[in-house]
C-alpha positions as CSV (number, residue, x, y, z in Angstrom):
1,M,95.1,108.9,105.9
2,G,98.7,108.9,105.0
3,R,99.6,110.9,107.6
4,F,97.5,109.2,110.1
5,L,99.0,105.9,109.2
6,R,102.7,107.0,109.3
7,V,102.6,108.3,112.6
8,L,100.6,105.3,113.9
9,A,102.9,103.5,112.8
10,M,105.9,105.1,114.3
11,A,103.9,105.1,117.8
12,L,103.5,101.2,117.3
13,G,107.3,100.9,116.8
14,L,108.2,102.9,119.6
15,G,105.6,102.2,122.2
16,T,105.4,98.4,121.7
17,G,109.2,98.4,123.4
18,L,108.5,101.4,125.5
19,L,105.2,100.0,127.1
20,S,105.6,96.6,127.2
21,S,107.5,96.5,130.2
22,A,105.5,96.5,133.6
23,S,107.2,98.4,136.5
24,A,107.2,97.3,140.2
25,A,103.6,97.3,141.4
26,E,103.3,100.8,143.4
27,I,100.2,103.1,143.9
28,V,99.4,105.2,141.2
29,T,96.6,108.0,142.0
30,L,94.4,109.3,139.8
31,R,92.4,112.7,140.6
32,W,89.3,114.0,137.9
33,F,88.8,117.7,138.1
34,G,85.9,117.6,135.4
35,H,85.6,117.4,132.0
36,A,88.5,115.7,130.3
37,F,91.2,116.9,132.9
38,F,92.9,114.5,135.2
39,L,96.1,114.2,137.4
40,V,98.0,111.1,137.7
41,T,100.8,110.8,140.2
42,S,103.2,107.9,140.3
43,A,104.8,106.3,143.2
44,Q,108.1,108.3,142.2
45,G,105.7,111.5,142.6
46,V,105.8,112.4,138.7
47,R,102.4,114.5,138.1
48,V,100.9,113.9,134.9
49,A,98.3,116.4,134.0
50,L,96.0,115.1,131.2
51,D,93.9,118.0,129.0
52,P,93.7,120.6,131.7
53,F,91.3,123.1,130.6
54,T,90.8,126.5,130.4
55,D,88.1,128.9,132.2
56,I,85.2,126.8,131.1
57,G,83.1,127.0,134.4
58,Y,84.7,124.1,136.4
59,P,86.4,125.3,139.5
60,M,89.6,126.4,138.5
61,P,92.3,124.1,140.6
62,E,95.6,124.9,141.9
63,V,97.5,122.2,140.5
64,A,101.2,121.7,140.0
65,A,102.5,119.0,137.3
66,D,105.7,117.8,136.0
67,V,104.4,116.8,132.7
68,V,101.3,117.9,130.7
69,T,99.7,116.3,127.6
70,V,97.4,118.5,125.6
71,S,95.5,116.2,123.0
72,H,94.4,119.1,120.8
73,E,94.1,122.9,121.2
74,H,90.9,123.5,121.9
75,G,90.3,125.8,124.9
76,D,88.5,122.8,127.4
77,H,91.9,120.9,126.4
78,N,94.9,123.0,126.6
79,G,95.3,124.8,129.8
80,A,98.8,124.3,130.4
81,D,99.8,127.5,131.1
82,G,97.3,127.8,134.0
83,L,99.3,125.0,135.9
84,A,101.9,125.9,138.5
85,G,105.5,124.8,138.1
86,A,107.5,124.6,135.1
87,P,105.7,121.3,133.3
88,E,106.7,119.4,130.1
89,I,104.4,120.0,127.7
90,L,103.5,117.3,125.6
91,R,101.3,118.3,122.7
92,G,99.6,115.9,120.6
93,L,99.2,118.5,117.6
94,K,102.1,120.1,115.4
95,A,101.5,123.9,115.3
96,G,98.3,124.8,113.3
97,G,96.6,121.7,114.3
98,A,97.3,119.9,110.5
99,D,99.4,117.3,111.8
100,W,100.4,114.8,114.8
101,N,103.6,114.9,117.0
102,S,105.1,111.7,117.5
103,I,105.7,111.5,121.3
104,S,107.5,108.7,123.1
105,Y,108.6,110.4,126.6
106,R,110.0,109.1,130.0
107,M,110.1,111.1,133.4
108,K,111.3,108.7,136.2
109,D,108.8,105.8,136.4
110,V,106.3,107.1,134.1
111,R,106.2,106.4,130.3
112,I,104.1,108.5,127.7
113,V,103.1,107.8,124.5
114,A,100.7,109.6,122.0
115,L,98.9,107.7,119.0
116,P,96.8,109.7,116.4
117,A,93.2,109.7,116.2
118,Y,90.3,112.5,114.8
119,H,88.0,114.7,116.8
120,D,85.0,113.5,114.2
121,D,84.0,110.6,112.0
122,V,85.4,112.3,108.4
123,Q,88.7,112.1,109.3
124,G,89.3,115.7,110.9
125,R,87.2,117.7,108.0
126,R,85.3,119.0,110.1
127,L,86.5,119.4,113.9
128,G,90.1,118.5,113.3
129,L,92.9,116.1,114.8
130,N,92.7,114.3,118.2
131,S,95.6,112.6,120.3
132,I,95.1,109.8,122.4
133,F,97.5,109.7,125.3
134,I,98.8,106.6,126.9
135,V,100.5,106.9,130.4
136,E,102.2,103.8,132.0
137,A,103.1,104.0,135.7
138,G,103.5,101.2,138.3
139,G,102.3,98.5,136.1
140,L,99.4,100.0,135.2
141,R,98.4,101.5,131.8
142,L,95.7,104.1,131.2
143,A,94.4,105.6,127.9
144,H,93.1,109.0,127.7
145,L,90.9,109.3,124.8
146,S,89.9,113.3,124.8
147,D,87.7,114.3,122.2
148,I,87.8,111.2,119.8
149,G,85.0,111.5,117.5
150,H,85.0,108.0,115.7
151,T,85.3,104.2,116.6
152,L,88.9,102.4,116.6
153,S,90.3,100.7,113.6
154,E,92.0,97.4,114.2
155,A,95.6,99.1,113.7
156,T,94.6,101.6,116.6
157,L,93.7,98.7,119.0
158,T,96.8,97.2,118.2
159,A,99.0,100.0,118.7
160,M,97.0,100.6,122.1
161,G,97.7,97.0,123.4
162,R,96.6,96.1,126.8
163,I,94.8,99.2,128.8
164,D,93.7,98.9,132.4
165,V,92.3,102.3,132.8
166,L,90.0,103.9,129.9
167,L,89.1,107.5,130.0
168,I,86.5,107.9,127.1
169,P,84.3,110.6,126.4
170,V,80.5,109.7,126.4
171,G,78.8,112.9,125.7
172,G,78.5,113.2,121.8
173,K,78.5,116.0,119.5
174,F,81.9,116.9,119.8
175,S,83.0,113.3,120.5
176,I,81.8,110.0,120.4
177,D,78.5,109.2,122.5
178,G,77.4,106.7,125.0
179,R,76.8,104.0,122.4
180,Q,80.1,104.1,120.8
181,A,81.8,104.6,123.8
182,K,80.5,101.2,124.8
183,E,81.6,99.7,121.7
184,I,85.3,100.9,122.3
185,M,85.1,99.7,125.6
186,T,84.0,96.4,124.9
187,R,86.7,96.0,122.4
188,L,89.4,97.2,124.5
189,S,87.9,95.5,127.6
190,P,89.7,97.6,130.2
191,R,89.6,97.0,134.0
192,I,88.1,100.2,134.7
193,T,86.5,102.8,132.6
194,I,85.9,106.2,133.9
195,P,83.5,108.2,131.3
196,I,84.6,112.1,130.9
197,H,83.4,115.0,128.7
198,Y,79.8,114.5,129.4
199,K,77.1,117.1,130.4
200,T,77.2,118.2,134.2
201,P,75.6,121.0,136.4
202,V,78.5,123.0,135.1
203,T,78.1,122.4,131.4
204,A,74.3,122.5,131.5
205,D,73.9,124.7,128.6
206,W,76.3,122.9,126.1
207,P,74.9,121.0,123.3
208,I,76.3,117.4,124.8
209,E,74.4,114.7,126.5
210,D,75.1,113.1,130.3
211,E,76.5,109.7,131.0
212,S,72.9,108.1,131.2
213,E,73.2,106.7,127.5
214,F,76.9,105.4,128.3
215,L,75.7,103.7,131.6
216,A,72.2,102.1,130.5
217,G,72.1,98.5,130.6
218,L,75.5,98.3,132.6
219,N,75.5,96.2,135.4
220,N,79.0,97.1,136.6
221,V,78.8,100.8,137.5
222,R,80.3,102.2,140.8
223,R,79.6,105.7,141.8
224,L,82.6,106.8,143.8
225,D,81.9,109.5,146.5
226,T,85.7,110.6,145.9
227,L,87.9,112.9,144.1
228,T,90.7,110.8,143.6
229,V,91.5,106.8,143.2
230,S,94.5,104.7,144.4
231,L,95.6,102.0,141.9
232,T,97.7,99.2,141.6
233,P,97.6,96.1,139.4
234,G,96.6,94.1,142.5
235,T,93.7,96.2,143.6
236,L,92.4,96.5,139.9
237,P,88.8,94.8,139.8
238,T,88.7,91.0,139.0
239,E,85.7,92.0,136.3
240,P,85.4,94.8,134.2
241,E,84.0,97.8,135.9
242,V,82.8,101.5,135.2
243,W,83.5,104.0,137.7
244,V,81.8,107.7,137.8
245,M,83.8,109.7,139.6
246,R,83.2,113.3,141.3
247,Y,84.9,116.4,140.4
248,R,84.2,118.0,143.6
């Protein structure tokens, strides 16, 4: 717990100044490739790949990136070497996975901060550590929770601040389940929530659940017939919505 609080305190000190000033409202695009792999592209063309997978069954896209975030070193999240170009790789965990890296990074109109988290609900003793990455571009703040395995403390909520777009696992087993994801979504109150890390036809034999538990009882769900969405602060929904995206 001491390491967690130390890294969180550093992230809070760095992140507040780094992420508090909104950029000009410019279009940011978000592309989902399945599982936890997204590509964020800023108005100035900075391409940020979030948790690219290795060969886990999803179509392996040809993606070029300028920056890659790796929340932890499991093969369904650490496929940075498979991307084109020579991207800067921001690894949330130090070598060996026993501690978090302190990350405060900027490239052109993109700002990135990492916050400490756990892969389970016993402070990493079962599945290890995890990292939350917060990306700001075009006045939007996006949080990728990756394989978080626990609900969020007040300290973490404070460090995260305002979140416009939340990418949150809902499949359970290796991360939080749909019920826990709803709790986090309610506490953060993002304008858009996109479920990730759930069972699809590609991962039909994985011991995780699909998105149905998370979506049950929600009246604000949109199933998008698209692989990519374009966002600006002015075009965010006026009321919080859940967007279920296509990966192919």
